[in-house]
C-alpha positions, 0 to 999 in steps of 0.5 A: 750865854745859853743857846736853845731852840724849839722844834715842830714850830712851823707848819711844814716841820711836822711833815718834814719830821714825819718822814723820819718819825711816823708818830710826830705830834704837836702840842701847845708846849713846843719841843724844846732843846738845849744846844750849848753855851757861848763856846759853841757859837761860830762867827759868820764865815767861820767853820761849823765843825761836826764832831768826829763821832757825828753821823751828819752835819746838816744846816738848819736855816732859821730865825734866832731871837737874841735876848739879854736878861735885865737886872730885875730878871725881865727878858729883853729882846735885843732883836732877830738874826739869821741863824744856822742851827746845824745838827745831826739829822742822821742821828736824829733819824735813827732814834727820836730819843737821840734828838737831844744828842743830835742838837749838841753841835755848833751853830751860827747867827748873824752877821747882822741884827734886826732890832725891829719886830719879826715880819709876819712872813719871812721868805728866805733862801738856803743854799749849799755850795760845793767847790764854788757851785750851788748843789742844793737851793730851796726857799725857807719860810718863817714868821708867824704866817707860817708857824704853828706857834706865836713868837710870844708863846715860844718866848713864854715857854722858854723864859717861864723857867726861873733859871732862864731869867738870871740877870746878865745872861744872854740867850740865843733861841732858834725858832725852828725850820721846815727846810733841810737839805737832808730831807731832800736826800743830800749828804754834806761833806767837809768843805761845803759852804752853807749860805742862808739869806732873807730880805730884811736881815742884811748880809748872808750868813755863810759857814763852811763845814769841817770835821774835828779830829778823832780824840778817841774815848774820853776817860774819867779819873777819880779824884 
């Protein structure tokens, strides 16, 4: 399993990024990032664990495409699901070149799969719950009516690489967002619960936030 995503895909996302990076630009080929393999995927309801070295653990309410590569190398879309892309926005803000590092984090999708086409307009809600109370809530928009790229374009730019069309592989690809609690000045803390909902996608995706214990410096031994 490969978990990836594209950024600056939504009409509002460049404005959100611009608050962190004044020179943000868009092009026909989207910003692309790698999140990890299947080991980083947290089940719905399971904790999204931020590393001990992380500066932030922030939600990313998105729609994710789920794909299986067929025996002849053709990408087969199984459907779409709610997703929490989850990354380190503080690290990203410090230096745009650290974007790739900020994305190497856990994530979650589900709990239900929508096999039908993605609606032109998806109008969902992202919430942050602390001690049982909602401390931040905001709508998020997705679907091509709110995007600066078509789904077909994003799929092409991901699957045009032959290594992404290896028969039997599963891909989860996040399509981006323009809504972040971090952009509104909210700081998350362990125990907070992220909740993402959208009509047509079934039950809400909920994940609590946790922080891993500090494992110290990683040493490398010669063979």
